[in-house]
C-alpha positions as CSV (number, residue, x, y, z in Angstrom):
1,M,-8.8,2.7,5.5
2,V,-6.1,2.6,2.7
3,I,-5.5,-0.5,0.7
4,I,-2.2,-1.4,-1.1
5,E,-2.9,-4.1,-3.7
6,V,0.2,-5.8,-5.0
7,S,-0.2,-8.2,-7.9
8,L,2.6,-10.8,-7.7
9,L,4.9,-11.4,-10.6
10,S,4.1,-14.7,-12.5
11,G,5.9,-17.6,-10.8
12,F,6.4,-15.9,-7.5
13,V,4.8,-16.2,-4.0
14,M,5.2,-14.0,-1.0
15,T,7.1,-15.7,1.9
16,S,5.4,-16.2,5.2
17,R,8.2,-14.3,6.9
18,S,7.4,-11.3,4.8
19,R,3.8,-11.4,5.8
20,M,4.7,-11.5,9.5
21,V,7.1,-8.6,9.1
22,L,4.3,-6.6,7.4
23,E,1.8,-7.3,10.1
24,N,4.2,-6.3,12.9
25,R,4.3,-2.7,11.6
26,T,2.1,-0.4,13.5
27,I,0.6,1.2,10.4
28,V,-0.5,-2.2,9.0
29,K,-3.9,-3.4,10.2
30,K,-3.8,-6.7,8.2
31,A,-2.0,-8.4,5.3
32,E,-3.5,-11.2,3.2
33,V,-2.8,-13.0,0.0
34,K,-5.6,-14.0,-2.4
35,A,-5.1,-15.5,-5.8
36,N,-1.6,-14.1,-6.3
37,V,-2.5,-10.6,-5.0
38,V,-1.2,-9.2,-1.7
39,Y,-3.6,-6.9,0.1
40,I,-2.1,-4.6,2.7
41,Y,-4.7,-2.8,4.8
42,L,-3.6,0.4,6.5
43,E,-5.6,2.3,9.1
44,K,-4.6,5.6,7.5
45,L,-1.8,7.4,5.8
46,N,-0.1,10.7,6.9
47,D,2.6,12.9,5.4
48,E,5.4,10.5,6.3
49,S,7.0,8.5,3.5
50,Q,6.4,4.8,4.0
51,T,8.4,1.9,2.5
52,F,7.1,-1.7,2.2
53,I,9.4,-4.5,1.3
54,L,7.9,-7.8,0.2
55,Q,10.1,-10.9,0.1
56,L,9.1,-13.0,-2.8
57,E,10.2,-16.5,-3.6
58,Q,10.3,-17.8,-7.2
59,V,8.5,-21.2,-7.4
60,I,8.2,-21.5,-11.1
61,Q,10.7,-20.3,-13.8
62,V,8.8,-17.9,-16.2
63,K,10.3,-16.6,-19.4
64,N,9.5,-13.1,-20.7
65,L,8.2,-11.9,-17.3
66,K,5.7,-9.1,-17.6
67,P,5.3,-6.2,-15.2
68,A,2.9,-6.5,-12.3
69,S,0.7,-3.8,-10.9
70,I,0.5,-2.0,-7.5
71,K,-2.7,-0.2,-6.7
72,I,-3.2,2.2,-3.8
73,Y,-6.6,3.4,-2.9
74,D,-8.9,4.6,-0.1
75,Y,-11.4,1.8,0.7
76,Y,-14.2,4.3,1.1
77,Q,-13.3,6.4,-2.0
78,P,-11.8,4.0,-4.6
79,G,-12.1,6.7,-7.3
80,G,-8.7,8.2,-6.2
81,L,-6.9,5.0,-7.3
82,Q,-3.1,5.3,-7.9
83,I,-1.6,2.6,-10.1
84,S,2.1,1.8,-10.6
85,S,4.0,-1.2,-11.8
86,Y,7.1,-3.2,-11.1
87,S,9.0,-5.6,-13.2
88,G,12.0,-6.9,-11.3
89,V,12.9,-8.3,-7.9
90,G,15.9,-7.1,-6.0
91,S,18.1,-9.6,-4.2
């Protein structure tokens, strides 16, 4: 099982519609939000490129917004952790 762990930008929450869209994808086993982190559980990955779009809603205005992290790892072998970051939200 592969886990994509997306830390939310300060002042933002994921919309409930975004969660429903994620969970309707065949590759996604489950999606949940805990303490401003979105966990996307995938059964497995293959050679196909995958794109995940999370709709976020700003609930608090935050100045000097810092980048948030995205971690991708195998649940059974977390040593192969891949980390990236994002700092902006598209419209």
